[in-house]
N, C-alpha and C positions, 0 to 999 in steps of 0.2 A: 510721226508727222512729216517729216522731212521726206519721206519716200512718197506718202502721198503727193506732196506740193510736187515732187519731181514728175511724178505720172501726171498729174494735170497741167504741169507745164507742157511736158511731151505732146500730151493728148492735144493741145491748143496750136500746137505749131506743125506736127506730124501728118501728112496725109496717110489715109488707109492703107495705101500701097507700102509706103515708109515704115509704117507700124507692122506691116507682114513681114517685109524683109527682114527689119530689125530683129524682130521674134524668131525667124528662122536660124538667123545667123546666130542667135544666143542659145539655141539648141546643141546638145553633142553631137560631135562628127558622126556617130552613128546612129542620129535618129531616122527613122524610116516614115514613109508616107502618113503612117496611122498617127505618129507623134505629131508631124506638121498641122494634120489635120484637126488633132485635138486641141494643139495651141491655138491656131486659127479661132477655132468655135469659142474656145473660153475666153479669147481676147475680145470676140462679136457680142457675146454674152455678157462679161463686164460692159462692154461699152452701152450695150443696149439698156441695161439695169441704172446706169449712170444718167443716161438721156430722159428715161423714165424719171427719175428722181427730178432731175431738173425741171421736168413739167410738172411736178408735183402730183405725179401717181404713186408714190412710195407708200408704203404701210407705215402707219405710226409705230413706235417701238411699244407703248403700251397694248396695242392690239396684237402685235406678235406674241408678248408675254401671254397675254391672255389664250389666245391660240396654242401656244406651246402646253400651258397648263392644262388646257383640255384635251390634249392629244395624249399626254403623258398620265392622263388620270382615265382615260378610257382605253 
């Protein structure tokens, strides 16, 4: 829970550029362009998902459980 609050707090005050720079700085020194691209794409995807949840576009837990049950039985 503490980590989630820290992420939310950072998300509220950091610009996209600052988040990208911080993310790249946290990669190992031997990171390559693919590693950087994957990290940025991951962060962008998570932020998009969080934004969609904030907008009420998420799928409810019960619906996900039903979908998984259907997928696993087929």
